C-alpha positions in Angstrom: 13.1 -23.0 -42.9 14.8 -20.2 -41.1 18.0 -20.8 -39.1 16.2 -20.3 -35.8 13.5 -22.9 -36.7 16.2 -25.3 -37.9 18.2 -24.9 -34.7 15.0 -25.5 -32.7 14.1 -28.6 -34.6 17.6 -30.0 -34.0 17.4 -29.2 -30.3 13.9 -30.7 -30.1 15.1 -33.9 -31.7 17.8 -34.3 -29.0 15.3 -34.1 -26.2 14.0 -37.2 -24.3 10.4 -38.3 -24.8 9.3 -36.8 -21.5 11.0 -33.4 -22.4 9.3 -33.5 -25.8 6.0 -34.0 -24.1 6.6 -31.0 -21.9 7.4 -28.8 -24.9 4.3 -30.0 -26.7 2.1 -29.2 -23.7 3.7 -25.8 -23.4 3.0 -25.0 -27.1 -0.5 -26.2 -27.0 -1.6 -24.3 -23.9 -3.9 -21.4 -24.5 -2.1 -18.1 -24.1 -3.1 -15.7 -21.3 -5.0 -12.8 -22.6 -4.1 -9.4 -21.2 -6.5 -6.5 -21.0 -4.9 -3.4 -22.2 -7.7 -0.9 -22.3 -7.9 0.4 -18.8 -8.6 4.0 -19.9 -12.4 3.8 -19.2 -11.7 2.2 -15.8 -9.2 5.0 -14.9 -11.7 7.7 -15.6 -14.5 6.1 -13.5 -12.1 5.3 -10.6 -10.8 8.9 -10.6 -14.4 10.3 -10.5 -15.2 7.9 -7.6 -12.1 8.9 -5.6 -12.9 12.6 -6.1 -16.5 11.9 -4.9 -15.8 9.5 -2.0 -12.1 9.9 -1.2 -11.0 6.3 -1.6 -11.4 3.0 -3.6 -10.3 -0.6 -3.5 -9.9 -3.0 -6.5 -12.9 -5.1 -5.3 -15.0 -1.9 -4.9 -14.1 -0.9 -8.5 -15.5 -4.3 -9.6 -18.5 -4.1 -7.4 -19.4 -0.7 -8.8 -19.2 -2.1 -12.3 -16.1 -0.3 -13.4 -14.5 -3.6 -14.6 -16.0 -6.9 -15.8 -13.9 -8.9 -13.3 -12.0 -8.2 -10.1 -8.6 -6.8 -11.1 -5.7 -8.2 -9.1 -4.5 -5.7 -6.6 -1.0 -5.3 -8.2 -2.5 -4.9 -11.6 -5.0 -2.4 -10.3 -2.2 -0.3 -8.8 0.1 -0.5 -11.8 -2.6 -0.1 -14.6 -5.2 2.1 -12.9 -4.0 3.9 -9.7 -0.5 4.8 -11.0 -2.2 6.5 -14.1 -4.4 8.8 -11.9 -3.0 12.3 -11.4 -4.1 12.6 -7.8 -2.0 12.5 -4.6 -3.1 9.1 -3.4 -1.9 7.1 -0.3 -2.0 3.3 0.1 -3.9 2.4 3.3 -4.6 -1.0 4.8 -8.1 -1.7 5.8 -9.5 -3.9 8.6 -10.6 -6.6 6.1 -7.0 -7.0 4.8 -7.8 -5.0 1.6 -5.8 -2.1 0.4 -7.5 1.2 -0.3 -6.1 4.0 -2.3 -7.0 7.2 -0.5 -6.7 10.9 -1.3 -3.9 12.2 0.9 -5.3 13.4 4.3 -8.6 11.5 3.9 -9.4 8.7 6.3 -12.0 6.1 5.1 -14.6 4.9 7.7 -13.3 1.3 7.7 -9.6 2.0 7.9 -7.3 0.6 10.5 -6.7 4.0 11.9 -7.5 4.4 15.6 -5.5 6.4 18.1 -4.0 3.5 20.0 -2.7 1.8 16.8 -1.1 5.0 15.7 0.5 5.7 19.1 1.8 2.1 19.3 3.2 2.4 15.8 5.0 5.6 16.7 6.3 4.1 20.0 7.7 1.0 18.2 10.0 3.3 16.3 11.4 5.1 19.3 14.7 4.0 20.8 13.9 3.8 24.5 17.5 2.8 25.4 18.6 6.5 25.1 18.6 9.0 28.0 17.5 11.8 25.7 14.9 11.3 23.0 13.3 13.8 20.6 9.9 12.6 19.3 9.3 15.4 16.8 10.6 13.4 13.8 8.3 10.5 14.8 5.1 12.5 14.8 5.7 13.5 11.2 2.7 14.2 8.9 4.7 12.8 5.9 4.9 9.4 7.5 1.4 9.6 8.9 -0.7 11.9 6.7 -3.6 11.7 9.2 -1.4 13.9 11.5 -1.8 16.9 9.2 -5.2 17.5 10.8 -4.4 19.6 13.9 -7.0 18.2 16.2 -5.8 14.6 15.6 -2.2 15.6 15.8 -2.8 17.3 19.2 -4.6 14.3 20.6 -1.9 11.8 19.4 0.9 14.0 20.8 -0.8 14.0 24.2 -1.1 10.2 24.1 2.5 9.8 23.1 3.6 12.1 26.0 1.6 9.9 28.4 3.1 6.8 26.9 6.6 8.2 27.3 5.8 9.1 30.9 4.9 5.4 31.5 8.4 4.5 30.2 10.0 6.8 32.8 10.6 9.8 30.5 9.9 13.4 31.3 8.9 16.0 28.7 11.6 18.8 28.8 10.5 21.1 25.9 7.6 21.9 23.7 9.6 20.4 20.8 8.9 16.9 22.2 12.3 16.4 23.9 12.2 13.8 26.6 14.7 12.9 29.3 14.8 9.6 31.2 14.0 9.9 34.9 16.6 8.4 37.1 
């Protein structure tokens, strides 16, 4: 016997009956089998994203890309992270997570104007007398704002929201001053 096995046997002999039973149960349990060949799934998922703009782990299974639903963390780590596209993680209304081409908005996403405006307004410090909202309407934080028509609409809604909070727009760079 090797030294490690001999040490283990000595340690095992020193265990109580209950502890020995736990060790036996652990040793006799079937090992979890891990799937390591995601290459075919990665290729199919990439083609689907290029064709439709987004995908979820459940959608990948439903489309037959995998034989079982891949856990969302595993799907991101083993499939999405291996795709050489600029993807954004986006929450959907059914509590799923979609991986979306940057700038694309899937039909069933949580995006609506009111949600976006309230999300922006939650970040603004309304205790200040002077507030600049330009950093808050950033297309890096909110890729949907890269589209000019949406950005214009959202900015107008944010201006109205700031007016409701007793602020006046003082410049085209979204500087606001509190009304006294």
